[in-house]
N, C-alpha and C positions, 0 to 999 in steps of 0.2 A: 615461175619467171621472176625475175627482179624488177621492181617498178622504179621509175625515176623518183628523185626526190620530190616530195610534195604532191604526188600523183594520189587521187582519192581512190584507194584499192577497192573500197566497198562499193564504190559506185557502179552503175550499170554501164558506164562507159568503159570499164575495164573489158568487159565482154565484147563490146563493139569496136573497140580499137586494138584488140589484142594484137593482131598481125602487125599493126603499124607501130607498137610498142616494142615488138621484138625485131624488127626490121633491121638489117645492118645498117642502113643509112641513118636510123634513128640512134643507133649506138654510137655511131660516128658523130652525130650531132651532139649527143650527150656529153662525149669527151671533149668535144671543142667548147661547149659552153662551161664545163668544169675548168678547162685549162684557162679560159677567159677570166673566171672568177679568181683564179689563183693569184693573179696580179693586176687586176682590173677591176674596176666597179660595174657590175652588171646589173641591170633592172629587169624585171622586179627581183625581189628576193626569191631564193631558190624555193621557199615554201608558198609562194604565191603564183608561181609560173602557171600553174594548172588550176587556179581558183576559179575560173569560169566553169570548169567541169565539176567543181564541188559544189557551187551554188545552184547550178542549172543540169539536172540529170538528163540523160538521153530521153528517157520517157516524158519528162516534163516540158521538154522543149517545144515551144510553139512558134518562136521568131527567132531568126539568127541576124544579129548585126555583125557584118564583117568589115574590119578596118584594116590597117597596115601593119605598123609594129608599135611596140609600147612607147610611151612617153620616155624621154631620155633624161629628165632632171630629177634631182633627189626628192624622195617622198612623193612622187607622183605615181608611177605605175604600181598597181597591185593586182595584176592578173586579168582585169576586165577591160575589154576594148573600150577606150575613150573615157574610161572613169579614173579618178584620182582618190588618193587617200584623203581622209578629213583634215590632214595637216597643211594642206596647200590650197590656194585659190583655183578655181576652174582655169584650164589653160585655154587659149584662143579657140581651138577646134572644139572644146566643149562648150565654151561660151556661143559659139555659132549654132551647136546643136540646140543648146537652150533657147537661143532666138528663134529657130525654126519651130521648136516645139511650142513656145508661146504663140507664134503666129498661126500656126497650123491648128492648134486647139483652142485658140483664143483665151489664153492663161496670162494671169498677171504674176511673173515669178518674183520672188523676194529680192532685195536689192543685191545681195552677194550670195547667190546660191552655191551650196557646196557641190563638189564634183563627184560624189560617191554615188555610182549607179546600182549599187547592191540591190536595192528596191526592185529594179527591172529585172535583175538575174533571178530573183526569188520568185518572179511571176511567170518564168519560163522563156526570158529573153537570154539566149546565149551570146554573150558579149565577147566575140573571138576576133583576134587579130590574125593575120595571114602568117606572120613572125611573133613568136611569143617572148623573146628576149632581145635586149639591145645594150650596147656599151654605153656608158655615162657620156653625155655630150656628143654622141656619134650616131644620128638617126640613120638607120639602114645598115648598120654595122654588122647584123647578124642575119642579113638577108643572104639567100643562096647557099646557106651552110646545112640545109636540111629541113628547116621548119616548114617550108612550102610544101614539101612532099608528106610531111606529117599532117598538115592541115588539109591537104587534099583528101587524105583519107578520112578526116573528120567530115568533110562536106559530102564524100561519096557515101559515107554511112548515113548521114542526115537525109540524103536523097532517097534512101530506102525507108524512111521513117513512116509508120503507118498513118500517121496524120499528114495533112497537106500543110506544109509550113509555109512560113512568110520569110523570104531572105532579103535583107537590106544590104546591098552591096555598095559600099562608100568608097570611091577612089580606084584607080587603076589595078593595083594588086588584088583586090577584092574582085573587080570585075573579070579577072582572068579565070576566076573560078566558075563563071556562070555556065559554061559548057558542061559541067557535071551535074547541074541540076535540071531535073525533067520538068516539063510543062505543067504537070499537075500542081506543082508548087507555085506559089505567088513570088514573083521575082521583081523587086524595085531596085533599079540601079541609078546612082547619081555621082556627081564629082564628090571627092572628099571634102569635109567640112572645114578643112584648113583655110586660114585666112587668103591663101594663094589661089584656092579654086572654089570656095563656096559661092562666090558670085557667078559661076559659070553654070550654075544650074542645081546646086544643093538648095539654096535659099529658093523657097517656093514649090519645092518637090512634095512636100505635105506627106512624108513617110509614115508619120504617126496615125493619122486618120485613115490613110490607106491601108496601113497594117490591120487597124480594128475593123475596117469594112471588110477585108478578107477574111478575117477571123468571125466576124458576125455571119458572114455568108455559110460558114461552115458550122454555125451554132457552137462555136467555142468561146470561152470567156475571153473578153476583151482585156488589154494590158492597160492598167492604171497608170499612164504615163506620168500623169500629175503628181504622183506620190513623190516624185524627186524634188518637187518644190515643197510640198507639204512638210516633208522631213526637215525642211530648213526654216520653217515658221516657228516663232516664239510660242511657248506653251500658252494655250488659251484656257479660260476658265471652262469647266465642264458644264455644258448646256443642260438645263433641266429638261425632262420629258415633257 
């Protein structure tokens, strides 16, 4: 089979999502995105659309953060939900995530934390949007084109995971997936961290400590959420033993 541009062919996701990648609706979706790129600016770049699957294998997944669609501004989206490249400041939704992280875990963030969440992805946090591409300046422009069906298959596959996963469903598009998740998994649902909805229940939801509590109950390694702040700190002298 031919894989879409940017797909991590050697990843174990290829086996688990084989049917979804050859599905006729996925082929139509691929043609749509390709045609959009022909005369419009689409984010993220083609090589980064499936970056979440590159950094977090199926086997390594312990936590799933499910969002909406990618950021639609230049140099923002790079294939991880809520994450941005190091070229730009954290957008409002991510600032709210950092605010909740600080409050939940009693952390002191740097003054201007960068928004690259790769350190979470590398620990087994699948940072997934329900829609994986967007036209520049047009949020929601690639909704109902086929991505939702593909990410349905991702969630259905994860529901069969041998480990008991933690699903963080942030916002209404993410919440629509909860019917696909069995009760053996931990499901934490809240409003989207956007400034339009964060005050309706995202703030105070304590998703980070609750996630680690669920992992601890299964004797699984905890997510070192604070690493996203540590990577932004200035270099410090090496402490003597």
